[in-house]
PyMOL CGO cylinders between C-alpha atoms (Angstrom):
from pymol import cmd
from pymol.cgo import CYLINDER

trace = [
    CYLINDER, 0.03, 0.00, 0.02, 1.40, 3.43, -1.03, 0.3, 1, 1, 1, 1, 1, 1,
    CYLINDER, 1.40, 3.43, -1.03, 2.33, 5.81, 1.81, 0.3, 1, 1, 1, 1, 1, 1,
    CYLINDER, 2.33, 5.81, 1.81, -0.35, 8.28, 2.84, 0.3, 1, 1, 1, 1, 1, 1,
    CYLINDER, -0.35, 8.28, 2.84, -0.40, 11.13, 0.27, 0.3, 1, 1, 1, 1, 1, 1,
    CYLINDER, -0.40, 11.13, 0.27, 2.22, 9.44, -1.92, 0.3, 1, 1, 1, 1, 1, 1,
    CYLINDER, 2.22, 9.44, -1.92, -0.55, 8.51, -4.61, 0.3, 1, 1, 1, 1, 1, 1,
    CYLINDER, -0.55, 8.51, -4.61, -3.97, 9.81, -3.53, 0.3, 1, 1, 1, 1, 1, 1,
    CYLINDER, -3.97, 9.81, -3.53, -5.65, 8.05, -6.50, 0.3, 1, 1, 1, 1, 1, 1,
    CYLINDER, -5.65, 8.05, -6.50, -4.26, 4.56, -5.76, 0.3, 1, 1, 1, 1, 1, 1,
    CYLINDER, -4.26, 4.56, -5.76, -4.84, 5.05, -2.16, 0.3, 1, 1, 1, 1, 1, 1,
    CYLINDER, -4.84, 5.05, -2.16, -8.46, 5.88, -2.54, 0.3, 1, 1, 1, 1, 1, 1,
    CYLINDER, -8.46, 5.88, -2.54, -9.01, 2.86, -5.08, 0.3, 1, 1, 1, 1, 1, 1,
    CYLINDER, -9.01, 2.86, -5.08, -7.47, 0.61, -2.55, 0.3, 1, 1, 1, 1, 1, 1,
    CYLINDER, -7.47, 0.61, -2.55, -9.34, 2.00, 0.58, 0.3, 1, 1, 1, 1, 1, 1,
    CYLINDER, -9.34, 2.00, 0.58, -12.76, 2.63, -0.81, 0.3, 1, 1, 1, 1, 1, 1,
    CYLINDER, -12.76, 2.63, -0.81, -15.43, 0.19, 0.50, 0.3, 1, 1, 1, 1, 1, 1,
    CYLINDER, -15.43, 0.19, 0.50, -19.15, 0.03, -0.10, 0.3, 1, 1, 1, 1, 1, 1,
    CYLINDER, -19.15, 0.03, -0.10, -21.03, 1.52, 2.67, 0.3, 1, 1, 1, 1, 1, 1,
    CYLINDER, -21.03, 1.52, 2.67, -24.79, 0.40, 3.49, 0.3, 1, 1, 1, 1, 1, 1,
    CYLINDER, -24.79, 0.40, 3.49, -25.32, 2.38, 6.42, 0.3, 1, 1, 1, 1, 1, 1,
    CYLINDER, -25.32, 2.38, 6.42, -25.87, 6.07, 6.72, 0.3, 1, 1, 1, 1, 1, 1,
    CYLINDER, -25.87, 6.07, 6.72, -26.13, 8.80, 9.19, 0.3, 1, 1, 1, 1, 1, 1,
    CYLINDER, -26.13, 8.80, 9.19, -29.28, 11.12, 8.74, 0.3, 1, 1, 1, 1, 1, 1,
    CYLINDER, -29.28, 11.12, 8.74, -27.19, 14.15, 7.50, 0.3, 1, 1, 1, 1, 1, 1,
    CYLINDER, -27.19, 14.15, 7.50, -28.25, 15.37, 4.18, 0.3, 1, 1, 1, 1, 1, 1,
    CYLINDER, -28.25, 15.37, 4.18, -25.84, 15.58, 1.38, 0.3, 1, 1, 1, 1, 1, 1,
    CYLINDER, -25.84, 15.58, 1.38, -25.00, 19.05, 0.31, 0.3, 1, 1, 1, 1, 1, 1,
    CYLINDER, -25.00, 19.05, 0.31, -25.71, 20.41, -3.19, 0.3, 1, 1, 1, 1, 1, 1,
    CYLINDER, -25.71, 20.41, -3.19, -21.87, 21.18, -3.60, 0.3, 1, 1, 1, 1, 1, 1,
    CYLINDER, -21.87, 21.18, -3.60, -21.13, 17.68, -2.77, 0.3, 1, 1, 1, 1, 1, 1,
    CYLINDER, -21.13, 17.68, -2.77, -23.78, 16.34, -5.11, 0.3, 1, 1, 1, 1, 1, 1,
    CYLINDER, -23.78, 16.34, -5.11, -22.29, 18.51, -7.97, 0.3, 1, 1, 1, 1, 1, 1,
    CYLINDER, -22.29, 18.51, -7.97, -18.79, 17.20, -7.17, 0.3, 1, 1, 1, 1, 1, 1,
    CYLINDER, -18.79, 17.20, -7.17, -20.10, 13.74, -7.39, 0.3, 1, 1, 1, 1, 1, 1,
    CYLINDER, -20.10, 13.74, -7.39, -21.99, 14.24, -10.75, 0.3, 1, 1, 1, 1, 1, 1,
    CYLINDER, -21.99, 14.24, -10.75, -19.04, 16.07, -12.35, 0.3, 1, 1, 1, 1, 1, 1,
    CYLINDER, -19.04, 16.07, -12.35, -16.84, 13.20, -11.49, 0.3, 1, 1, 1, 1, 1, 1,
    CYLINDER, -16.84, 13.20, -11.49, -19.42, 10.90, -13.18, 0.3, 1, 1, 1, 1, 1, 1,
    CYLINDER, -19.42, 10.90, -13.18, -19.65, 12.98, -16.38, 0.3, 1, 1, 1, 1, 1, 1,
    CYLINDER, -19.65, 12.98, -16.38, -15.87, 13.28, -16.83, 0.3, 1, 1, 1, 1, 1, 1,
    CYLINDER, -15.87, 13.28, -16.83, -15.57, 9.42, -17.21, 0.3, 1, 1, 1, 1, 1, 1,
    CYLINDER, -15.57, 9.42, -17.21, -14.25, 8.40, -20.76, 0.3, 1, 1, 1, 1, 1, 1,
    CYLINDER, -14.25, 8.40, -20.76, -16.88, 7.44, -23.28, 0.3, 1, 1, 1, 1, 1, 1,
    CYLINDER, -16.88, 7.44, -23.28, -16.73, 6.11, -26.92, 0.3, 1, 1, 1, 1, 1, 1,
    CYLINDER, -16.73, 6.11, -26.92, -16.74, 9.10, -29.27, 0.3, 1, 1, 1, 1, 1, 1,
    CYLINDER, -16.74, 9.10, -29.27, -17.26, 11.10, -26.22, 0.3, 1, 1, 1, 1, 1, 1,
    CYLINDER, -17.26, 11.10, -26.22, -21.06, 10.56, -26.50, 0.3, 1, 1, 1, 1, 1, 1,
    CYLINDER, -21.06, 10.56, -26.50, -21.51, 10.59, -22.75, 0.3, 1, 1, 1, 1, 1, 1,
    CYLINDER, -21.51, 10.59, -22.75, -24.45, 8.18, -22.77, 0.3, 1, 1, 1, 1, 1, 1,
    CYLINDER, -24.45, 8.18, -22.77, -25.11, 8.30, -19.05, 0.3, 1, 1, 1, 1, 1, 1,
    CYLINDER, -25.11, 8.30, -19.05, -28.05, 10.30, -17.54, 0.3, 1, 1, 1, 1, 1, 1,
    CYLINDER, -28.05, 10.30, -17.54, -28.46, 10.69, -13.72, 0.3, 1, 1, 1, 1, 1, 1,
    CYLINDER, -28.46, 10.69, -13.72, -31.59, 11.29, -11.64, 0.3, 1, 1, 1, 1, 1, 1,
    CYLINDER, -31.59, 11.29, -11.64, -30.90, 12.70, -8.16, 0.3, 1, 1, 1, 1, 1, 1,
    CYLINDER, -30.90, 12.70, -8.16, -33.31, 11.66, -5.72, 0.3, 1, 1, 1, 1, 1, 1,
    CYLINDER, -33.31, 11.66, -5.72, -33.45, 13.42, -2.20, 0.3, 1, 1, 1, 1, 1, 1,
    CYLINDER, -33.45, 13.42, -2.20, -37.10, 13.34, -1.52, 0.3, 1, 1, 1, 1, 1, 1,
    CYLINDER, -37.10, 13.34, -1.52, -37.96, 10.93, 1.48, 0.3, 1, 1, 1, 1, 1, 1,
    CYLINDER, -37.96, 10.93, 1.48, -41.13, 9.90, -0.30, 0.3, 1, 1, 1, 1, 1, 1,
    CYLINDER, -41.13, 9.90, -0.30, -39.45, 9.06, -3.49, 0.3, 1, 1, 1, 1, 1, 1,
    CYLINDER, -39.45, 9.06, -3.49, -36.81, 7.27, -1.64, 0.3, 1, 1, 1, 1, 1, 1,
    CYLINDER, -36.81, 7.27, -1.64, -39.33, 5.04, 0.10, 0.3, 1, 1, 1, 1, 1, 1,
    CYLINDER, -39.33, 5.04, 0.10, -41.01, 4.18, -3.10, 0.3, 1, 1, 1, 1, 1, 1,
    CYLINDER, -41.01, 4.18, -3.10, -37.67, 3.24, -4.68, 0.3, 1, 1, 1, 1, 1, 1,
    CYLINDER, -37.67, 3.24, -4.68, -36.74, 1.04, -1.59, 0.3, 1, 1, 1, 1, 1, 1,
    CYLINDER, -36.74, 1.04, -1.59, -39.76, -0.92, -2.30, 0.3, 1, 1, 1, 1, 1, 1,
    CYLINDER, -39.76, -0.92, -2.30, -38.16, -2.11, -5.58, 0.3, 1, 1, 1, 1, 1, 1,
    CYLINDER, -38.16, -2.11, -5.58, -35.36, -4.03, -4.19, 0.3, 1, 1, 1, 1, 1, 1,
    CYLINDER, -35.36, -4.03, -4.19, -34.57, -6.57, -1.68, 0.3, 1, 1, 1, 1, 1, 1,
    CYLINDER, -34.57, -6.57, -1.68, -32.01, -4.19, -0.20, 0.3, 1, 1, 1, 1, 1, 1,
    CYLINDER, -32.01, -4.19, -0.20, -34.88, -1.89, 0.93, 0.3, 1, 1, 1, 1, 1, 1,
    CYLINDER, -34.88, -1.89, 0.93, -33.11, -1.01, 4.19, 0.3, 1, 1, 1, 1, 1, 1,
    CYLINDER, -33.11, -1.01, 4.19, -30.14, 0.25, 2.38, 0.3, 1, 1, 1, 1, 1, 1,
    CYLINDER, -30.14, 0.25, 2.38, -32.21, 2.42, -0.01, 0.3, 1, 1, 1, 1, 1, 1,
    CYLINDER, -32.21, 2.42, -0.01, -34.58, 3.59, 2.58, 0.3, 1, 1, 1, 1, 1, 1,
    CYLINDER, -34.58, 3.59, 2.58, -31.60, 4.70, 4.90, 0.3, 1, 1, 1, 1, 1, 1,
    CYLINDER, -31.60, 4.70, 4.90, -29.83, 6.68, 2.46, 0.3, 1, 1, 1, 1, 1, 1,
    CYLINDER, -29.83, 6.68, 2.46, -30.27, 10.51, 2.11, 0.3, 1, 1, 1, 1, 1, 1,
    CYLINDER, -30.27, 10.51, 2.11, -29.22, 10.54, -1.44, 0.3, 1, 1, 1, 1, 1, 1,
    CYLINDER, -29.22, 10.54, -1.44, -29.71, 8.25, -4.38, 0.3, 1, 1, 1, 1, 1, 1,
    CYLINDER, -29.71, 8.25, -4.38, -28.50, 8.62, -7.74, 0.3, 1, 1, 1, 1, 1, 1,
    CYLINDER, -28.50, 8.62, -7.74, -30.07, 6.51, -10.53, 0.3, 1, 1, 1, 1, 1, 1,
    CYLINDER, -30.07, 6.51, -10.53, -27.91, 6.04, -13.37, 0.3, 1, 1, 1, 1, 1, 1,
    CYLINDER, -27.91, 6.04, -13.37, -29.26, 5.47, -16.83, 0.3, 1, 1, 1, 1, 1, 1,
    CYLINDER, -29.26, 5.47, -16.83, -28.08, 4.70, -20.40, 0.3, 1, 1, 1, 1, 1, 1,
    CYLINDER, -28.08, 4.70, -20.40, -29.66, 6.94, -22.77, 0.3, 1, 1, 1, 1, 1, 1,
    CYLINDER, -29.66, 6.94, -22.77, -30.38, 4.54, -25.75, 0.3, 1, 1, 1, 1, 1, 1,
    CYLINDER, -30.38, 4.54, -25.75, -31.25, 7.40, -28.00, 0.3, 1, 1, 1, 1, 1, 1,
    CYLINDER, -31.25, 7.40, -28.00, -27.60, 8.59, -27.76, 0.3, 1, 1, 1, 1, 1, 1,
    CYLINDER, -27.60, 8.59, -27.76, -25.97, 5.38, -27.78, 0.3, 1, 1, 1, 1, 1, 1,
    CYLINDER, -25.97, 5.38, -27.78, -23.74, 4.34, -30.40, 0.3, 1, 1, 1, 1, 1, 1,
    CYLINDER, -23.74, 4.34, -30.40, -22.27, 1.08, -29.08, 0.3, 1, 1, 1, 1, 1, 1,
    CYLINDER, -22.27, 1.08, -29.08, -24.10, -0.83, -26.39, 0.3, 1, 1, 1, 1, 1, 1,
    CYLINDER, -24.10, -0.83, -26.39, -20.95, -2.54, -25.06, 0.3, 1, 1, 1, 1, 1, 1,
    CYLINDER, -20.95, -2.54, -25.06, -18.87, 0.53, -25.09, 0.3, 1, 1, 1, 1, 1, 1,
    CYLINDER, -18.87, 0.53, -25.09, -21.64, 2.60, -23.58, 0.3, 1, 1, 1, 1, 1, 1,
    CYLINDER, -21.64, 2.60, -23.58, -22.21, 0.24, -20.76, 0.3, 1, 1, 1, 1, 1, 1,
    CYLINDER, -22.21, 0.24, -20.76, -18.47, -0.05, -19.90, 0.3, 1, 1, 1, 1, 1, 1,
    CYLINDER, -18.47, -0.05, -19.90, -18.49, 3.95, -19.98, 0.3, 1, 1, 1, 1, 1, 1,
    CYLINDER, -18.49, 3.95, -19.98, -21.45, 3.93, -17.54, 0.3, 1, 1, 1, 1, 1, 1,
    CYLINDER, -21.45, 3.93, -17.54, -19.32, 1.59, -15.24, 0.3, 1, 1, 1, 1, 1, 1,
    CYLINDER, -19.32, 1.59, -15.24, -16.51, 4.06, -15.38, 0.3, 1, 1, 1, 1, 1, 1,
    CYLINDER, -16.51, 4.06, -15.38, -18.87, 6.89, -14.63, 0.3, 1, 1, 1, 1, 1, 1,
    CYLINDER, -18.87, 6.89, -14.63, -20.21, 5.07, -11.70, 0.3, 1, 1, 1, 1, 1, 1,
    CYLINDER, -20.21, 5.07, -11.70, -16.64, 4.14, -10.41, 0.3, 1, 1, 1, 1, 1, 1,
    CYLINDER, -16.64, 4.14, -10.41, -15.80, 7.86, -10.65, 0.3, 1, 1, 1, 1, 1, 1,
    CYLINDER, -15.80, 7.86, -10.65, -18.79, 8.74, -8.60, 0.3, 1, 1, 1, 1, 1, 1,
    CYLINDER, -18.79, 8.74, -8.60, -18.01, 6.22, -5.86, 0.3, 1, 1, 1, 1, 1, 1,
    CYLINDER, -18.01, 6.22, -5.86, -14.37, 7.38, -5.69, 0.3, 1, 1, 1, 1, 1, 1,
    CYLINDER, -14.37, 7.38, -5.69, -15.57, 10.97, -5.51, 0.3, 1, 1, 1, 1, 1, 1,
    CYLINDER, -15.57, 10.97, -5.51, -17.93, 10.06, -2.60, 0.3, 1, 1, 1, 1, 1, 1,
    CYLINDER, -17.93, 10.06, -2.60, -14.87, 8.50, -0.79, 0.3, 1, 1, 1, 1, 1, 1,
    CYLINDER, -14.87, 8.50, -0.79, -12.77, 11.54, -1.41, 0.3, 1, 1, 1, 1, 1, 1,
    CYLINDER, -12.77, 11.54, -1.41, -15.60, 13.75, 0.05, 0.3, 1, 1, 1, 1, 1, 1,
    CYLINDER, -15.60, 13.75, 0.05, -15.86, 11.50, 3.18, 0.3, 1, 1, 1, 1, 1, 1,
    CYLINDER, -15.86, 11.50, 3.18, -19.03, 10.01, 2.12, 0.3, 1, 1, 1, 1, 1, 1,
    CYLINDER, -19.03, 10.01, 2.12, -20.16, 6.46, 1.85, 0.3, 1, 1, 1, 1, 1, 1,
    CYLINDER, -20.16, 6.46, 1.85, -21.78, 4.87, -1.02, 0.3, 1, 1, 1, 1, 1, 1,
    CYLINDER, -21.78, 4.87, -1.02, -22.80, 1.51, -2.51, 0.3, 1, 1, 1, 1, 1, 1,
    CYLINDER, -22.80, 1.51, -2.51, -23.70, 0.45, -6.18, 0.3, 1, 1, 1, 1, 1, 1,
    CYLINDER, -23.70, 0.45, -6.18, -26.89, -1.29, -6.22, 0.3, 1, 1, 1, 1, 1, 1,
    CYLINDER, -26.89, -1.29, -6.22, -27.58, -3.55, -9.10, 0.3, 1, 1, 1, 1, 1, 1,
    CYLINDER, -27.58, -3.55, -9.10, -30.39, -6.05, -7.83, 0.3, 1, 1, 1, 1, 1, 1,
    CYLINDER, -30.39, -6.05, -7.83, -32.93, -3.10, -8.35, 0.3, 1, 1, 1, 1, 1, 1,
    CYLINDER, -32.93, -3.10, -8.35, -32.53, -3.64, -11.99, 0.3, 1, 1, 1, 1, 1, 1,
    CYLINDER, -32.53, -3.64, -11.99, -34.84, -6.50, -11.61, 0.3, 1, 1, 1, 1, 1, 1,
    CYLINDER, -34.84, -6.50, -11.61, -37.46, -3.68, -11.04, 0.3, 1, 1, 1, 1, 1, 1,
    CYLINDER, -37.46, -3.68, -11.04, -36.29, -1.22, -13.69, 0.3, 1, 1, 1, 1, 1, 1,
    CYLINDER, -36.29, -1.22, -13.69, -39.58, -0.48, -15.30, 0.3, 1, 1, 1, 1, 1, 1,
    CYLINDER, -39.58, -0.48, -15.30, -40.96, 0.32, -11.87, 0.3, 1, 1, 1, 1, 1, 1,
    CYLINDER, -40.96, 0.32, -11.87, -38.11, 2.55, -11.01, 0.3, 1, 1, 1, 1, 1, 1,
    CYLINDER, -38.11, 2.55, -11.01, -38.50, 4.44, -14.35, 0.3, 1, 1, 1, 1, 1, 1,
    CYLINDER, -38.50, 4.44, -14.35, -42.23, 4.81, -13.48, 0.3, 1, 1, 1, 1, 1, 1,
    CYLINDER, -42.23, 4.81, -13.48, -41.47, 6.33, -10.01, 0.3, 1, 1, 1, 1, 1, 1,
    CYLINDER, -41.47, 6.33, -10.01, -38.89, 8.83, -11.43, 0.3, 1, 1, 1, 1, 1, 1,
    CYLINDER, -38.89, 8.83, -11.43, -41.05, 9.65, -14.70, 0.3, 1, 1, 1, 1, 1, 1,
    CYLINDER, -41.05, 9.65, -14.70, -38.41, 8.53, -17.08, 0.3, 1, 1, 1, 1, 1, 1,
    CYLINDER, -38.41, 8.53, -17.08, -38.81, 8.04, -20.69, 0.3, 1, 1, 1, 1, 1, 1,
    CYLINDER, -38.81, 8.04, -20.69, -38.62, 4.45, -22.08, 0.3, 1, 1, 1, 1, 1, 1,
    CYLINDER, -38.62, 4.45, -22.08, -35.33, 5.52, -23.77, 0.3, 1, 1, 1, 1, 1, 1,
    CYLINDER, -35.33, 5.52, -23.77, -33.62, 5.47, -20.58, 0.3, 1, 1, 1, 1, 1, 1,
    CYLINDER, -33.62, 5.47, -20.58, -32.41, 2.14, -19.29, 0.3, 1, 1, 1, 1, 1, 1,
    CYLINDER, -32.41, 2.14, -19.29, -31.66, 1.88, -15.61, 0.3, 1, 1, 1, 1, 1, 1,
    CYLINDER, -31.66, 1.88, -15.61, -27.93, 0.83, -15.11, 0.3, 1, 1, 1, 1, 1, 1,
    CYLINDER, -27.93, 0.83, -15.11, -27.52, 1.29, -11.29, 0.3, 1, 1, 1, 1, 1, 1,
    CYLINDER, -27.52, 1.29, -11.29, -28.81, 2.95, -8.30, 0.3, 1, 1, 1, 1, 1, 1,
    CYLINDER, -28.81, 2.95, -8.30, -26.13, 4.63, -5.99, 0.3, 1, 1, 1, 1, 1, 1,
    CYLINDER, -26.13, 4.63, -5.99, -27.04, 5.03, -2.25, 0.3, 1, 1, 1, 1, 1, 1,
    CYLINDER, -27.04, 5.03, -2.25, -24.95, 7.67, -0.79, 0.3, 1, 1, 1, 1, 1, 1,
    CYLINDER, -24.95, 7.67, -0.79, -24.58, 9.65, 2.71, 0.3, 1, 1, 1, 1, 1, 1,
    CYLINDER, -24.58, 9.65, 2.71, -22.41, 10.08, 5.52, 0.3, 1, 1, 1, 1, 1, 1,
    CYLINDER, -22.41, 10.08, 5.52, -21.17, 6.63, 6.71, 0.3, 1, 1, 1, 1, 1, 1,
    CYLINDER, -21.17, 6.63, 6.71, -22.73, 5.24, 10.07, 0.3, 1, 1, 1, 1, 1, 1,
    CYLINDER, -22.73, 5.24, 10.07, -19.80, 4.07, 12.33, 0.3, 1, 1, 1, 1, 1, 1,
    CYLINDER, -19.80, 4.07, 12.33, -18.68, 0.59, 11.71, 0.3, 1, 1, 1, 1, 1, 1,
    CYLINDER, -18.68, 0.59, 11.71, -15.78, -1.45, 10.28, 0.3, 1, 1, 1, 1, 1, 1,
    CYLINDER, -15.78, -1.45, 10.28, -15.79, -2.21, 6.67, 0.3, 1, 1, 1, 1, 1, 1,
    CYLINDER, -15.79, -2.21, 6.67, -13.39, -4.81, 5.12, 0.3, 1, 1, 1, 1, 1, 1,
    CYLINDER, -13.39, -4.81, 5.12, -13.13, -6.63, 1.97, 0.3, 1, 1, 1, 1, 1, 1,
    CYLINDER, -13.13, -6.63, 1.97, -10.87, -9.12, 0.33, 0.3, 1, 1, 1, 1, 1, 1,
    CYLINDER, -10.87, -9.12, 0.33, -9.55, -9.76, -3.15, 0.3, 1, 1, 1, 1, 1, 1,
    CYLINDER, -9.55, -9.76, -3.15, -8.15, -12.86, -4.95, 0.3, 1, 1, 1, 1, 1, 1,
    CYLINDER, -8.15, -12.86, -4.95, -4.50, -12.67, -5.44, 0.3, 1, 1, 1, 1, 1, 1,
    CYLINDER, -4.50, -12.67, -5.44, -3.25, -11.56, -8.86, 0.3, 1, 1, 1, 1, 1, 1,
    CYLINDER, -3.25, -11.56, -8.86, -2.06, -15.06, -9.55, 0.3, 1, 1, 1, 1, 1, 1,
    CYLINDER, -2.06, -15.06, -9.55, -5.54, -16.36, -9.72, 0.3, 1, 1, 1, 1, 1, 1,
    CYLINDER, -5.54, -16.36, -9.72, -6.55, -13.56, -12.15, 0.3, 1, 1, 1, 1, 1, 1,
    CYLINDER, -6.55, -13.56, -12.15, -3.79, -12.50, -14.36, 0.3, 1, 1, 1, 1, 1, 1,
    CYLINDER, -3.79, -12.50, -14.36, -1.96, -14.62, -17.06, 0.3, 1, 1, 1, 1, 1, 1,
    CYLINDER, -1.96, -14.62, -17.06, 1.29, -13.94, -18.67, 0.3, 1, 1, 1, 1, 1, 1,
    CYLINDER, 1.29, -13.94, -18.67, 0.96, -13.87, -22.54, 0.3, 1, 1, 1, 1, 1, 1,
    CYLINDER, 0.96, -13.87, -22.54, -1.53, -16.69, -22.86, 0.3, 1, 1, 1, 1, 1, 1,
    CYLINDER, -1.53, -16.69, -22.86, -4.45, -17.80, -20.62, 0.3, 1, 1, 1, 1, 1, 1,
    CYLINDER, -4.45, -17.80, -20.62, -2.68, -20.91, -19.26, 0.3, 1, 1, 1, 1, 1, 1,
    CYLINDER, -2.68, -20.91, -19.26, 0.56, -19.16, -18.34, 0.3, 1, 1, 1, 1, 1, 1,
    CYLINDER, 0.56, -19.16, -18.34, 0.39, -18.06, -14.64, 0.3, 1, 1, 1, 1, 1, 1,
    CYLINDER, 0.39, -18.06, -14.64, 1.15, -14.56, -13.51, 0.3, 1, 1, 1, 1, 1, 1,
    CYLINDER, 1.15, -14.56, -13.51, 4.05, -14.43, -11.05, 0.3, 1, 1, 1, 1, 1, 1,
    CYLINDER, 4.05, -14.43, -11.05, 3.25, -11.62, -8.21, 0.3, 1, 1, 1, 1, 1, 1,
]
cmd.load_cgo(trace, "trace")
């Protein structure tokens, strides 16, 4: 792990954890704009920026959205949700656009970490994407990609493990193991 301050981006990537419990403090407009700006600066094919974001802060809307997922407690407990969509009317290559949206989401998660906020990327809610679109009044051209639950982290220890590189990386050919 790099020394503190040695490489802030790498440090943030390696220390970010999903946060599923939040304090009641609202997320400020400035913080929201910082998060959204980080998302919009992700790379995209032909710079088409296929993402669209719906910012949700209204407690009634948050409650309705919480009923669209098995993770209702996480959604209902978050002071801020950002629903992330693929705008199919501005898509030029589905694979590249979906990858770009993943990069946009990662940028937003990392910016939350830098702001001292916690966040979690929710995907199971995609099973109710039509209901989510209806609640948010989205046109059919917008395809739900994820919902981010964001807020000040509740106290608690968060840990995570990763497989060793030797299980994930191969040298030159798939069957040649990578030596760490």
